[in-house]
SETIMAR-587552 format. One record per residue: residue number from 1; residue in one letter; x, y, z of N, C-alpha, C, O in turn. Coordinates in nm, 3 decimals. Each point is the difference from the previous one (the first is absolute). Layout:
N
{NUM; A; {X; Y; Z}; {X; Y; Z}; {X; Y; Z}; {X; Y; Z}};
...
//
This chain:
66
{1; M; {2.875; -10.533; 9.662}; {0.039; 0.032; -0.137}; {-0.121; 0.051; -0.077}; {-0.106; -0.063; -0.001}};
{2; A; {0.121; 0.176; -0.063}; {-0.110; 0.060; -0.074}; {-0.029; -0.080; -0.127}; {0.091; -0.052; -0.065}};
{3; K; {-0.217; 0.043; 0.032}; {-0.039; -0.069; -0.122}; {0.048; 0.080; -0.120}; {0.004; 0.123; 0.003}};
{4; K; {0.030; -0.195; -0.107}; {0.046; 0.064; -0.123}; {-0.078; -0.058; -0.118}; {-0.080; -0.092; 0.016}};
{5; Y; {0.105; 0.148; -0.132}; {-0.067; -0.043; -0.122}; {0.085; -0.102; -0.076}; {0.123; 0.008; 0.000}};
{6; W; {-0.189; -0.101; -0.062}; {0.064; -0.104; -0.079}; {-0.073; -0.012; -0.133}; {-0.118; 0.031; -0.009}};
{7; F; {0.188; -0.076; -0.094}; {-0.064; -0.028; -0.128}; {-0.005; -0.151; -0.018}; {0.102; -0.067; 0.009}};
{8; N; {-0.221; 0.014; -0.033}; {-0.020; -0.142; -0.019}; {0.013; -0.031; -0.149}; {-0.082; 0.045; -0.080}};
{9; T; {0.184; -0.123; 0.044}; {0.025; -0.030; -0.142}; {-0.100; -0.099; -0.057}; {-0.013; -0.011; -0.122}};
{10; K; {-0.057; -0.062; 0.206}; {-0.099; -0.097; -0.047}; {-0.132; 0.071; -0.032}; {-0.060; -0.024; -0.105}};
{11; T; {0.014; 0.109; 0.196}; {-0.128; 0.068; -0.019}; {0.014; 0.135; -0.070}; {-0.098; 0.058; -0.046}};
{12; K; {0.222; -0.007; 0.040}; {0.030; 0.132; -0.058}; {-0.067; 0.112; 0.080}; {-0.038; 0.103; -0.056}};
{13; Q; {0.025; -0.124; 0.187}; {-0.064; 0.097; 0.087}; {0.096; 0.045; 0.110}; {0.090; -0.075; 0.040}};
{14; V; {-0.110; 0.197; 0.008}; {0.074; 0.050; 0.115}; {-0.068; -0.051; 0.126}; {-0.123; 0.000; 0.009}};
{15; E; {0.204; -0.042; 0.087}; {-0.053; -0.048; 0.127}; {0.059; 0.084; 0.113}; {0.114; 0.045; -0.008}};
{16; Y; {-0.191; -0.025; 0.111}; {0.046; 0.071; 0.118}; {0.030; -0.103; 0.107}; {-0.092; -0.064; 0.052}};
{17; G; {0.218; 0.049; -0.019}; {0.040; -0.104; 0.093}; {0.030; -0.129; -0.075}; {-0.021; -0.011; -0.121}};
{18; R; {0.070; -0.087; 0.195}; {0.039; -0.129; -0.058}; {-0.121; -0.093; -0.007}; {-0.026; -0.078; 0.092}};
{19; K; {-0.046; 0.087; -0.202}; {-0.122; -0.080; -0.016}; {0.021; -0.126; -0.082}; {-0.074; -0.097; 0.016}};
{20; S; {0.173; 0.097; -0.103}; {0.019; -0.114; -0.090}; {0.135; -0.066; 0.027}; {0.082; 0.051; 0.077}};
{21; L; {-0.061; -0.164; -0.142}; {0.127; -0.071; 0.014}; {0.115; 0.087; -0.049}; {-0.016; 0.078; -0.094}};
{22; S; {0.131; -0.091; 0.157}; {0.115; 0.084; -0.035}; {0.046; -0.019; -0.144}; {0.055; 0.092; -0.059}};
{23; V; {-0.076; -0.209; 0.003}; {0.042; -0.026; -0.136}; {-0.074; 0.090; -0.100}; {0.049; 0.022; -0.111}};
{24; Y; {-0.164; 0.029; 0.149}; {-0.079; 0.087; -0.088}; {0.013; 0.148; 0.032}; {-0.062; 0.083; -0.067}};
{25; R; {0.139; -0.047; 0.169}; {0.006; 0.140; 0.045}; {0.127; 0.071; -0.045}; {0.109; -0.057; 0.006}};
{26; L; {-0.125; 0.179; -0.050}; {0.111; 0.092; -0.022}; {-0.014; 0.110; 0.104}; {-0.109; 0.053; 0.020}};
{27; G; {0.219; -0.019; 0.046}; {-0.008; 0.105; 0.100}; {0.084; -0.033; 0.120}; {0.078; -0.096; -0.002}};
{28; P; {-0.093; 0.171; 0.103}; {-0.108; 0.095; 0.030}; {0.026; 0.138; -0.059}; {0.113; 0.037; -0.032}};
{29; Y; {-0.219; 0.038; 0.018}; {0.003; 0.136; -0.049}; {-0.069; 0.091; 0.099}; {-0.092; -0.041; 0.071}};
{30; Q; {0.136; 0.165; -0.066}; {-0.056; 0.097; 0.094}; {-0.140; 0.048; -0.040}; {-0.084; 0.029; 0.085}};
{31; T; {0.060; -0.022; -0.217}; {-0.128; 0.053; -0.047}; {-0.066; -0.098; -0.097}; {0.065; -0.087; -0.058}};
{32; E; {-0.194; 0.103; 0.044}; {-0.076; -0.081; -0.095}; {0.047; 0.025; -0.143}; {0.007; -0.093; -0.080}};
{33; A; {0.024; 0.217; 0.048}; {0.046; 0.035; -0.135}; {0.132; -0.069; -0.034}; {0.017; -0.048; -0.112}};
{34; E; {0.075; 0.043; 0.207}; {0.127; -0.071; -0.023}; {-0.025; -0.147; -0.026}; {0.059; -0.059; -0.090}};
{35; A; {-0.146; -0.001; 0.168}; {-0.031; -0.142; -0.016}; {-0.066; -0.025; -0.135}; {0.028; -0.101; -0.064}};
{36; Q; {-0.113; 0.190; 0.020}; {-0.069; -0.016; -0.128}; {0.100; 0.002; -0.116}; {-0.021; -0.067; -0.101}};
{37; R; {0.129; 0.143; 0.115}; {0.102; 0.009; -0.105}; {0.107; -0.109; 0.010}; {0.086; -0.009; -0.087}};
{38; A; {-0.091; -0.074; 0.189}; {0.107; -0.094; 0.030}; {0.034; -0.091; -0.117}; {0.117; -0.010; -0.038}};
{39; E; {-0.214; -0.056; -0.018}; {0.027; -0.095; -0.107}; {0.059; 0.071; -0.122}; {0.096; -0.049; -0.060}};
{40; R; {-0.152; 0.162; 0.024}; {0.052; 0.076; -0.115}; {0.144; 0.043; 0.025}; {0.084; -0.011; -0.089}};
{41; D; {-0.056; 0.061; 0.210}; {0.134; 0.046; 0.033}; {0.102; -0.114; -0.007}; {0.111; 0.019; -0.048}};
{42; I; {-0.149; -0.137; 0.096}; {0.090; -0.114; -0.003}; {0.027; -0.044; -0.144}; {0.114; -0.032; -0.035}};
{43; V; {-0.216; 0.031; -0.048}; {0.018; -0.036; -0.141}; {0.093; 0.100; -0.067}; {0.089; -0.039; -0.076}};
{44; E; {-0.108; 0.168; 0.103}; {0.086; 0.104; -0.061}; {0.145; -0.015; 0.046}; {0.092; 0.013; -0.081}};
{45; R; {-0.071; -0.039; 0.209}; {0.137; -0.020; 0.050}; {0.064; -0.123; -0.062}; {0.118; 0.001; -0.035}};
{46; G; {-0.196; -0.107; 0.022}; {0.052; -0.122; -0.061}; {0.039; 0.023; -0.145}; {0.104; -0.047; -0.046}};
{47; Q; {-0.189; 0.119; -0.026}; {0.031; 0.030; -0.141}; {0.126; 0.083; -0.011}; {0.082; -0.022; -0.090}};
{48; K; {-0.065; 0.117; 0.180}; {0.120; 0.084; 0.000}; {0.125; -0.086; 0.024}; {0.102; 0.020; -0.066}};
{49; L; {-0.108; -0.114; 0.159}; {0.113; -0.088; 0.027}; {0.033; -0.087; -0.121}; {0.117; -0.021; -0.031}};
{50; I; {-0.220; -0.030; -0.036}; {0.021; -0.080; -0.121}; {0.069; 0.083; -0.106}; {0.095; -0.047; -0.064}};
{51; E; {-0.141; 0.170; 0.044}; {0.061; 0.087; -0.101}; {0.145; 0.031; 0.036}; {0.085; 0.002; -0.089}};
{52; E; {-0.057; 0.023; 0.216}; {0.138; 0.026; 0.042}; {0.088; -0.121; -0.024}; {0.114; 0.014; -0.045}};
{53; D; {-0.165; -0.134; 0.075}; {0.076; -0.122; -0.025}; {0.028; -0.019; -0.148}; {0.109; -0.041; -0.039}};
{54; Q; {-0.208; 0.071; -0.044}; {0.019; -0.015; -0.144}; {0.105; 0.099; -0.051}; {0.079; -0.034; -0.088}};
{55; L; {-0.077; 0.154; 0.143}; {0.102; 0.098; -0.039}; {0.139; -0.047; 0.041}; {0.095; 0.014; -0.076}};
{56; K; {-0.084; -0.069; 0.195}; {0.129; -0.052; 0.047}; {0.046; -0.116; -0.087}; {0.118; -0.008; -0.036}};
{57; D; {-0.211; -0.082; 0.002}; {0.034; -0.116; -0.083}; {0.044; 0.042; -0.139}; {0.088; -0.064; -0.059}};
{58; S; {-0.145; 0.168; 0.006}; {0.034; 0.044; -0.136}; {0.121; 0.092; -0.003}; {0.047; 0.036; -0.108}};
{59; S; {0.003; 0.001; 0.224}; {0.115; 0.091; 0.003}; {0.131; -0.071; -0.034}; {0.100; 0.065; -0.030}};
{60; G; {-0.101; -0.199; 0.036}; {0.118; -0.075; -0.038}; {0.114; 0.009; 0.099}; {0.116; -0.013; -0.038}};
{61; D; {-0.148; 0.036; 0.165}; {0.108; 0.014; 0.098}; {0.056; -0.133; 0.045}; {0.097; -0.004; 0.075}};
{62; G; {-0.158; -0.106; -0.119}; {0.051; -0.132; 0.035}; {-0.039; -0.048; 0.137}; {0.034; -0.112; 0.038}};
{63; N; {-0.104; 0.192; 0.037}; {-0.044; -0.041; 0.134}; {-0.142; -0.053; -0.008}; {-0.096; 0.077; -0.011}};
{64; S; {0.084; -0.207; 0.016}; {-0.131; -0.062; -0.009}; {-0.032; -0.070; 0.130}; {0.088; -0.056; 0.065}};
{65; R; {-0.215; 0.058; -0.028}; {-0.043; -0.070; 0.121}; {-0.035; -0.144; -0.029}; {-0.030; -0.076; 0.093}};
{66; D; {0.032; 0.035; -0.219}; {-0.034; -0.139; -0.036}; {0.112; -0.095; 0.033}; {-0.012; -0.120; -0.023}};
//
């Protein structure tokens, strides 16, 4: 298996190969640049999901997940 890039959420550094505990790793990614953007991309996707949920909740369709 070829080594890939990972983003370490504890050190905020890109790693080549599995160097840290899995709880701190995001990935794998094909390139160093992808790994470097990993945390930002995840935050942006999460924010988008929150905004979509808020739009659904405010639409008054009566379908709640609560």
